[in-house]
C-alpha positions in Angstrom: 120.7 129.9 107.6 118.0 132.5 107.5 114.7 131.8 109.2 112.9 132.1 105.8 115.3 129.6 104.2 114.7 127.2 107.1 111.0 127.4 106.7 111.2 126.8 103.0 113.5 123.8 103.5 111.2 122.3 106.2 108.1 122.9 104.1 109.9 121.4 101.1 110.8 118.4 103.2 107.3 118.0 104.4 106.1 118.0 100.7 108.8 115.4 99.9 107.5 113.2 102.7 103.9 113.6 101.4 105.1 112.7 97.9 107.0 109.7 99.2 103.9 108.5 101.0 102.0 108.8 97.7 104.7 107.0 95.7 104.7 104.3 98.3 100.9 103.8 98.0 101.1 104.0 94.1 103.8 101.3 94.1 101.8 98.9 96.2 99.7 97.3 93.5 102.8 97.1 91.2 104.6 95.1 93.9 101.6 92.8 94.3 101.5 92.2 90.6 105.3 91.5 90.6 104.8 88.9 93.4 101.9 87.3 91.5 104.0 86.9 88.4 107.2 85.8 90.1 106.1 83.0 92.5 103.5 80.3 92.6 99.9 81.1 93.4 100.2 79.6 96.9 103.4 81.5 97.6 101.7 84.7 96.3 98.7 84.1 98.6 101.1 84.0 101.5 103.4 86.9 100.5 100.9 89.5 99.2 98.9 90.2 102.4 101.8 91.1 104.7 103.4 93.2 101.9 100.1 95.0 101.4 99.8 95.6 105.1 103.3 96.9 105.3 103.2 99.1 102.3 99.8 100.6 103.1 100.8 101.3 106.7 104.1 103.0 105.8 102.5 105.0 103.0 99.8 106.2 105.2 102.1 107.0 108.1 104.4 109.1 105.8 101.4 111.4 105.0 101.0 112.8 108.6 104.8 113.0 109.0 104.9 115.2 105.9 101.9 117.2 107.0 103.3 117.8 110.5 106.7 118.9 109.1 105.0 121.3 106.7 102.7 122.6 109.4 105.4 123.1 112.1 107.9 124.7 109.8 107.1 128.4 110.4 106.8 128.1 114.2 109.7 128.8 116.5 108.0 127.3 119.6 109.6 124.3 121.4 106.8 122.0 120.3 107.6 122.8 116.6 111.3 122.2 117.1 110.6 118.9 118.8 108.3 117.8 116.0 110.7 118.6 113.1 113.8 117.3 114.9 112.1 114.0 115.8 110.9 113.6 112.2 114.3 114.6 110.9 116.1 112.0 113.0 113.6 109.3 112.2 113.7 110.0 108.4 117.6 110.2 108.5 117.7 106.5 109.6 115.8 105.4 106.5 118.4 105.5 103.7 121.1 103.7 105.7 118.6 101.1 107.0 117.3 100.5 103.4 120.9 100.0 102.1 121.9 97.8 105.0 118.8 95.6 104.8 118.2 95.6 101.0 121.5 96.4 99.4 121.5 97.8 95.9 119.8 94.9 94.0 116.5 96.8 93.7 118.0 99.9 92.1 116.9 98.7 88.6 113.2 99.3 89.7 112.2 102.9 88.8 109.7 103.3 91.7 112.3 102.0 94.2 114.9 104.5 92.9 112.4 107.4 93.0 111.4 106.4 96.6 115.0 106.0 97.7 116.0 109.4 96.2 113.0 111.1 97.9 114.1 109.6 101.2 117.7 110.8 100.8 116.6 114.3 99.7 114.1 114.5 102.5 116.5 113.3 105.2 119.4 115.5 104.2 117.1 118.6 103.9 115.3 117.8 107.1 118.5 117.4 109.1 120.0 120.6 107.8 116.9 122.7 108.4 115.7 121.1 111.7 119.1 121.5 113.5 120.2 124.8 111.9 120.0 127.9 114.1 118.0 130.4 112.2 119.7 133.8 112.0 117.7 136.9 112.0 117.6 139.3 109.1 118.2 142.3 111.3 121.9 143.2 111.1 121.8 145.0 114.5 120.4 141.9 116.1 123.0 139.7 114.4 125.7 141.9 115.8 124.4 141.3 119.3 124.6 137.6 118.9 
């Protein structure tokens, strides 16, 4: 993979994580409304606060992950590799964890599907770009490698 392709993939992944954080935050009031309409008022009073806490925290934490990935993408320093590889490994656990814990019963909810597809796209792209060895564009330098 060329260095420029790697940077574009990492920056794209960073943007996907930012978008995922926004989708997460946008979905929060819809989930609260769904809870209110699905259970009794006393159950909703117990379920909505922890859901809000969880959704807001996760949505907000995805924003700096996306920003850091985007920011570190063009750098070849060790700190940048550590950042993008740590984020890539972390994000890569999300699709399997979601499927293991939630199954497929929520795939009829459009925002859930959008979020899941964003996570899958970000994790695959991040893993490929974060662990690829960028090749130089200079043929003479490639011949020495």
